[in-house]
C-alpha positions as CSV (number, residue, x, y, z in Angstrom):
1,M,0.0,0.0,0.0
2,F,1.4,3.4,-1.0
3,V,1.9,5.6,2.1
4,P,2.4,9.3,1.3
5,G,4.9,11.3,3.3
6,P,3.7,13.8,5.9
7,R,2.0,17.0,4.7
8,F,3.8,20.1,5.7
9,A,1.7,22.7,7.5
10,S,0.5,25.5,5.2
11,P,-0.2,29.1,6.2
12,Y,-3.1,29.2,3.7
13,A,-6.3,29.7,5.6
14,G,-8.7,30.6,2.7
15,M,-10.1,27.1,2.2
16,S,-13.7,26.5,3.5
17,I,-13.6,22.7,3.4
18,S,-11.3,20.6,5.5
19,H,-8.6,18.6,3.8
20,A,-9.9,15.4,5.5
21,E,-13.5,16.0,4.3
22,A,-12.3,16.7,0.7
23,I,-10.4,13.4,0.7
24,E,-13.4,11.4,2.0
25,R,-15.5,12.8,-0.9
26,A,-12.8,11.9,-3.4
27,K,-12.8,8.3,-2.0
28,T,-16.5,8.0,-3.1
29,I,-15.4,8.3,-6.7
30,A,-12.5,5.9,-6.5
31,P,-14.4,2.6,-6.6
32,V,-16.4,3.7,-9.6
33,A,-13.2,4.7,-11.4
34,K,-11.6,1.4,-10.5
35,R,-14.6,-0.7,-11.7
36,N,-14.8,1.2,-15.0
37,A,-11.2,1.6,-15.9
38,V,-11.2,-0.9,-18.7
39,A,-14.6,0.2,-19.9
40,A,-13.4,3.8,-20.2
41,E,-10.6,2.7,-22.5
42,E,-12.9,0.7,-24.6
43,L,-15.4,3.6,-24.9
44,R,-12.6,6.1,-25.5
45,R,-14.5,8.5,-23.2
46,M,-15.8,8.7,-19.7
47,P,-18.6,6.3,-18.7
48,E,-21.6,8.3,-17.5
49,E,-21.3,6.6,-14.1
50,N,-17.9,8.1,-13.6
51,I,-19.1,11.6,-14.4
52,Q,-22.0,11.2,-12.1
53,A,-19.8,10.0,-9.3
54,I,-17.7,13.2,-9.7
55,L,-20.8,15.4,-9.6
56,D,-22.3,13.4,-6.7
57,S,-19.1,13.7,-4.6
58,G,-19.7,17.3,-3.8
59,L,-16.2,18.2,-4.9
60,M,-17.2,20.3,-8.0
61,P,-16.9,23.5,-5.9
62,L,-13.4,22.6,-4.6
63,M,-11.4,25.2,-6.6
64,R,-14.3,27.6,-7.2
65,P,-14.3,31.1,-5.7
66,K,-16.3,31.6,-2.6
67,K,-18.4,34.3,-4.3
68,F,-20.0,31.5,-6.3
69,G,-20.3,28.9,-3.6
70,G,-16.8,27.5,-3.9
71,Y,-14.4,26.2,-1.3
72,Q,-11.3,28.0,-2.6
73,A,-9.0,25.1,-2.0
74,D,-5.3,25.1,-2.6
75,W,-3.5,23.1,-5.3
76,M,-2.2,20.4,-3.0
77,T,-5.8,19.6,-1.8
78,S,-6.8,19.1,-5.4
79,I,-3.7,16.9,-6.1
80,D,-4.6,14.8,-3.0
81,C,-8.2,14.4,-4.1
82,V,-7.4,13.5,-7.7
83,S,-4.7,11.1,-6.5
84,E,-7.4,9.0,-4.7
85,V,-9.0,8.5,-8.1
86,A,-6.1,8.6,-10.6
87,R,-4.3,5.8,-8.7
88,F,-7.1,3.5,-10.1
89,C,-7.9,5.2,-13.4
90,G,-5.7,7.9,-15.0
91,S,-8.4,8.9,-17.5
92,T,-10.9,9.5,-14.7
93,G,-8.3,11.4,-12.7
94,W,-7.5,13.6,-15.7
95,C,-11.2,14.3,-16.4
96,M,-11.9,15.0,-12.7
97,T,-9.0,17.4,-12.6
98,F,-10.3,19.4,-15.5
99,L,-13.9,19.5,-14.3
100,L,-12.6,20.9,-11.0
101,L,-9.8,23.2,-12.2
102,H,-11.4,24.7,-15.3
103,Q,-13.5,26.7,-12.9
104,V,-10.2,28.5,-11.9
105,F,-9.8,29.4,-15.6
106,L,-13.4,30.6,-15.6
107,S,-12.5,33.0,-12.8
108,L,-10.3,35.0,-15.2
109,F,-13.2,36.2,-17.2
110,P,-15.2,39.4,-16.4
111,E,-17.6,38.8,-13.4
112,E,-20.7,39.1,-15.6
113,A,-19.6,36.1,-17.6
114,Q,-18.8,34.0,-14.5
115,R,-22.2,34.9,-13.0
116,L,-24.1,33.8,-16.1
117,V,-22.3,30.4,-16.0
118,Y,-23.1,29.7,-12.4
119,E,-26.7,31.0,-12.7
120,T,-27.2,28.6,-15.6
121,H,-25.3,25.6,-14.3
122,P,-24.5,25.6,-10.5
123,D,-21.9,22.9,-11.2
124,P,-20.7,23.9,-14.7
125,Q,-18.7,21.4,-16.8
126,I,-16.2,23.4,-18.8
127,L,-13.9,22.1,-21.5
128,T,-10.8,24.0,-22.6
129,S,-8.4,24.1,-25.6
130,F,-6.1,27.0,-25.3
131,N,-4.1,26.5,-28.5
132,P,-4.8,29.8,-30.4
133,V,-5.9,28.1,-33.6
134,G,-9.3,29.7,-33.9
135,N,-10.3,32.2,-36.5
136,V,-10.9,35.6,-34.9
137,K,-12.6,38.6,-36.4
138,V,-13.5,41.9,-34.6
139,V,-17.2,42.7,-34.9
140,P,-19.3,45.3,-33.1
141,G,-19.5,44.4,-29.4
142,G,-17.0,41.6,-29.5
143,Y,-15.6,39.0,-31.8
144,E,-16.6,36.4,-34.4
145,V,-14.9,33.1,-33.6
146,S,-14.8,29.9,-35.6
147,G,-12.5,26.9,-36.2
148,R,-11.5,23.5,-35.0
149,W,-9.6,22.8,-31.8
150,R,-8.1,19.5,-30.7
151,F,-8.0,17.7,-27.3
152,G,-11.3,18.8,-25.7
153,S,-11.0,16.4,-22.8
154,V,-14.4,15.2,-21.3
155,G,-16.1,17.4,-23.9
156,D,-19.0,14.9,-24.3
157,Y,-20.3,16.1,-20.9
158,C,-19.4,19.8,-21.0
159,Q,-21.9,22.7,-21.5
160,W,-19.3,25.5,-21.8
161,A,-16.0,25.9,-23.6
162,I,-12.9,28.1,-23.2
163,L,-11.1,28.3,-26.5
164,G,-8.0,30.1,-27.6
165,G,-7.5,32.4,-30.6
166,T,-5.2,35.2,-31.9
167,H,-6.4,38.5,-33.3
168,K,-4.0,40.4,-35.5
169,A,-4.5,44.1,-35.7
170,E,-4.1,46.3,-38.8
171,D,-0.7,47.5,-37.5
172,G,0.6,44.0,-37.4
173,T,0.5,43.5,-33.7
174,S,-1.2,40.3,-32.5
175,F,-2.8,39.3,-29.2
176,R,-3.8,35.9,-27.8
177,F,-7.3,35.7,-26.4
178,N,-9.3,33.1,-24.6
179,F,-13.0,33.0,-25.4
180,L,-15.9,31.6,-23.3
181,L,-18.5,29.9,-25.5
182,K,-22.0,29.2,-24.3
183,P,-24.0,26.0,-24.7
184,G,-25.0,25.4,-28.3
185,Q,-22.0,27.5,-29.7
186,F,-19.8,24.4,-30.2
187,R,-20.0,20.7,-30.9
188,I,-17.8,17.7,-30.4
189,E,-16.5,15.4,-33.1
190,R,-15.4,12.1,-31.7
191,V,-11.9,11.4,-33.2
192,W,-10.0,10.5,-30.0
193,N,-8.0,7.2,-30.4
194,S,-4.9,7.6,-28.3
195,V,-2.6,5.0,-26.7
196,G,-2.7,6.8,-23.4
197,L,-5.5,8.5,-21.5
198,K,-7.7,6.5,-23.8
199,G,-10.9,7.1,-21.7
200,T,-10.7,10.9,-21.6
201,G,-12.7,11.5,-24.8
202,S,-10.3,14.3,-25.8
203,N,-12.1,14.9,-29.0
204,D,-12.1,17.8,-31.5
205,I,-14.2,20.9,-30.8
206,L,-15.9,22.5,-33.8
207,V,-17.2,26.0,-33.9
208,D,-19.1,27.6,-36.8
209,P,-18.8,31.4,-37.0
210,T,-20.3,32.6,-33.7
211,F,-20.5,35.8,-31.8
212,V,-18.6,36.2,-28.5
213,P,-19.2,39.4,-26.6
214,T,-16.2,41.4,-25.2
215,N,-17.2,40.5,-21.6
216,F,-16.8,36.8,-22.5
217,T,-13.1,37.2,-23.4
218,Y,-9.8,38.1,-21.9
219,R,-6.3,38.7,-23.3
220,L,-3.8,36.0,-22.3
221,D,-1.0,38.4,-21.7
222,H,-3.1,40.2,-19.2
223,A,-3.9,37.0,-17.4
224,M,-0.2,36.0,-17.3
225,M,0.6,39.2,-15.5
226,G,-2.3,38.8,-13.0
227,K,-4.4,41.5,-14.7
228,A,-7.2,39.4,-16.2
229,P,-10.7,41.0,-15.8
230,G,-11.6,38.5,-13.1
231,A,-8.6,39.3,-10.9
232,S,-10.5,42.1,-9.1
233,A,-13.7,40.0,-8.7
234,H,-12.5,37.7,-6.0
235,E,-10.7,37.9,-2.7
236,G,-8.9,34.5,-3.0
237,V,-5.2,34.7,-3.6
238,L,-5.4,32.1,-6.4
239,Y,-7.6,34.2,-8.6
240,R,-5.4,37.3,-8.2
241,T,-2.1,35.4,-8.9
242,P,-0.4,35.8,-12.3
243,F,-1.6,33.0,-14.5
244,V,2.0,31.9,-15.2
245,F,2.1,30.4,-11.7
246,S,-1.1,28.3,-12.2
247,M,-1.5,27.4,-15.8
248,G,0.5,24.1,-15.6
249,F,-1.1,22.7,-12.4
250,P,-4.1,21.0,-14.1
251,V,-1.8,19.0,-16.4
252,M,0.6,18.1,-13.6
253,T,-2.1,17.2,-11.0
254,P,-3.2,13.7,-12.1
255,M,0.4,12.6,-12.7
256,H,0.9,12.2,-8.9
257,G,-2.0,9.8,-8.6
258,I,-1.1,7.8,-11.7
259,A,2.5,7.4,-10.5
260,R,1.1,6.3,-7.1
261,G,-1.1,3.7,-8.9
262,A,1.8,2.4,-10.9
263,Y,3.8,1.9,-7.8
264,E,1.0,0.1,-6.0
265,S,0.4,-2.1,-9.0
266,F,4.1,-3.1,-9.2
267,I,4.2,-3.9,-5.5
268,D,1.0,-6.0,-5.8
269,F,2.0,-8.2,-8.7
270,T,5.7,-8.5,-7.6
271,T,4.6,-9.7,-4.2
272,A,2.2,-12.2,-5.6
273,K,4.4,-13.4,-8.4
274,A,5.5,-17.1,-8.1
275,A,9.2,-17.9,-7.7
276,G,11.1,-18.4,-11.0
277,P,14.4,-20.1,-11.7
278,R,16.2,-17.3,-9.9
279,G,13.9,-17.2,-6.9
280,K,11.1,-14.7,-6.0
281,S,11.3,-11.3,-7.6
282,S,10.4,-9.6,-4.3
283,E,13.6,-11.1,-2.7
284,M,16.0,-9.7,-5.3
285,D,18.2,-6.8,-4.3
286,R,17.8,-4.9,-7.5
287,V,14.0,-5.1,-7.3
288,Q,14.0,-3.8,-3.7
289,I,16.4,-1.0,-4.6
290,A,14.2,0.0,-7.6
291,I,11.1,0.1,-5.4
292,G,13.0,2.3,-2.8
293,E,14.3,4.6,-5.6
294,S,10.9,5.0,-7.2
295,K,9.1,5.7,-3.9
296,A,11.7,8.4,-3.2
297,D,11.2,10.0,-6.6
298,I,7.4,10.1,-6.1
299,D,7.8,11.5,-2.6
300,L,10.3,14.1,-3.9
301,A,7.9,15.2,-6.7
302,Y,5.2,15.7,-4.0
303,L,7.5,17.8,-1.9
304,V,8.5,20.0,-4.8
305,S,4.8,20.4,-5.6
306,E,4.1,21.5,-2.1
307,K,6.8,24.1,-2.5
308,M,5.2,25.4,-5.7
309,C,1.8,25.5,-4.0
310,A,3.3,27.5,-1.1
311,T,4.8,30.0,-3.5
312,T,1.4,30.6,-5.1
313,F,-0.6,30.8,-1.9
314,Q,1.7,32.8,0.3
315,D,-0.2,36.0,-0.8
316,K,2.8,38.3,-1.3
317,K,4.1,40.1,-4.3
318,L,5.6,37.5,-6.7
319,T,8.7,38.1,-8.7
320,R,10.2,36.9,-12.0
321,E,12.6,34.8,-9.9
322,D,9.5,33.1,-8.3
323,A,7.9,32.5,-11.8
324,V,11.1,31.0,-13.3
325,R,11.6,28.7,-10.4
326,Q,7.9,27.7,-10.5
327,R,8.0,26.7,-14.1
328,R,11.4,25.0,-13.8
329,D,10.2,22.9,-10.8
330,M,7.0,21.8,-12.6
331,V,9.2,20.2,-15.3
332,L,11.2,18.6,-12.5
333,V,8.1,17.1,-11.0
334,K,7.1,15.6,-14.4
335,D,10.6,14.1,-14.9
336,L,10.7,12.6,-11.4
337,L,7.3,10.9,-11.8
338,L,8.2,9.6,-15.3
339,R,11.5,8.3,-14.0
340,A,9.9,6.5,-11.0
341,V,7.4,4.7,-13.2
342,D,9.7,4.0,-16.1
343,R,12.1,2.3,-13.6
344,L,9.4,0.0,-12.3
345,F,7.9,-0.7,-15.8
346,A,11.3,-1.6,-17.2
347,M,11.8,-4.1,-14.3
348,S,8.3,-5.7,-14.7
349,G,9.3,-7.8,-17.7
350,A,6.6,-9.6,-19.7
351,H,4.3,-9.6,-16.7
352,G,4.1,-5.8,-16.8
353,L,2.7,-5.9,-20.4
354,D,-0.4,-8.0,-19.3
355,V,-3.5,-6.0,-19.9
356,E,-4.9,-7.4,-16.7
357,I,-2.2,-5.6,-14.8
358,A,-2.8,-1.9,-14.2
359,L,0.9,-1.0,-14.4
360,Q,0.9,-0.9,-18.2
361,R,-2.2,1.4,-18.3
362,H,-0.6,3.8,-15.7
363,W,2.6,3.8,-17.7
364,R,0.7,4.7,-20.9
365,D,-1.3,7.4,-19.2
366,L,1.7,9.0,-17.5
367,H,3.5,9.2,-20.8
368,A,0.5,10.6,-22.5
369,I,0.6,13.5,-20.1
370,G,4.3,13.7,-20.5
371,N,3.7,14.5,-24.2
372,H,1.4,17.4,-23.4
373,S,2.3,20.7,-25.2
374,Q,2.8,22.3,-21.8
375,W,6.2,20.7,-21.5
376,T,7.5,22.2,-24.7
377,A,8.0,25.6,-23.0
378,P,11.7,26.2,-22.5
379,A,11.4,26.4,-18.7
380,M,14.8,24.8,-17.9
381,Q,16.5,27.0,-20.6
382,I,15.0,30.1,-19.2
383,A,16.2,29.2,-15.7
384,G,19.7,28.6,-17.1
385,R,19.8,31.8,-19.0
386,D,18.8,33.8,-16.0
387,A,21.5,32.1,-13.9
388,L,24.0,33.1,-16.6
389,G,22.8,36.7,-16.7
390,L,21.6,36.4,-20.4
391,P,18.7,38.5,-21.7
392,P,15.2,36.8,-21.8
393,L,14.2,34.8,-24.9
394,P,11.7,36.6,-27.3
395,T,9.0,34.1,-26.2
396,D,9.6,34.7,-22.4
397,V,6.3,35.2,-20.6
398,Y,7.7,35.9,-17.2
399,Q,7.9,39.7,-17.5
400,F,5.1,40.6,-15.1
401,S,6.7,42.3,-12.2
């Protein structure tokens, strides 16, 4: 059984649900996720029972601002809750993460837009695809948006969509926007057929030319600097923090639980495996060492994540140095978790390839997240350039202080 290390005390006092209660609610989802893990892969989307379990858990307000009935939890509480689910099914953990955390992205929009969402759907299900591939045209009162976006995870169950696009002005300058689309303004085309995160239903989003009013948009560069329209609508520190500190957490969050599930699976089948010509695997030095090393990597990734969470929620003026370290450490967490699971998978032999063993599914799911476009940002290079006193890269987004 995986035993996580001790949680460090946090000075953050803005959460209106206890950590223990949040975990108990997450545990109501876990048996459903475990039971339907194979079915989710076969369907290539979430079973309805899984989505209903998430909604019934009472965790949908976890990361929501208090103004709209939310608990304003911190990132580590969301990681801990998702881990209870992702350790059994990475796809369900991924979808759960997005259903909870996309409400943080909603908080960046003008308050009028947020209010309409919560008045229409008290527990809104929101998909996102931030890649700015949409066609954007300025029209009176707002923008006309159209196009095709990929990777709309859990889109089969979402009523709202946040989609990215770029507007190029007549003088040649261009700005990236995110647009909030209402129910009926987008549709899903089922094309998802991936080797990892198979059950997430990360399908294409299609939008015919549709009107998006100005108060349903924000500029990404404003959000990155902590100046999104919604920044002044809430008291919670998370919603006022420059977006550069938060934008990667949803992608990283389920990796912790998936790595934990891979570790548990390896322990289970190694312990149960019959002795071979060289004896029992569990009695081999190299197996015991690998287990110890992988557990250390998983624990270290958690500790680094706690440090990142503390940086975000300390409610003080954040600096470029904080941002560069934050993005660097997020890559480190990804690398630690991948290394931990790759080590065990490589040692599992032919047994680890058995579809009846969860290890291979966790390995596939973790690598699917490792291929996310988030990790293409040159976070390590930027950290190195700053250490050398070199000027920022042209694409550097950490100029907010």
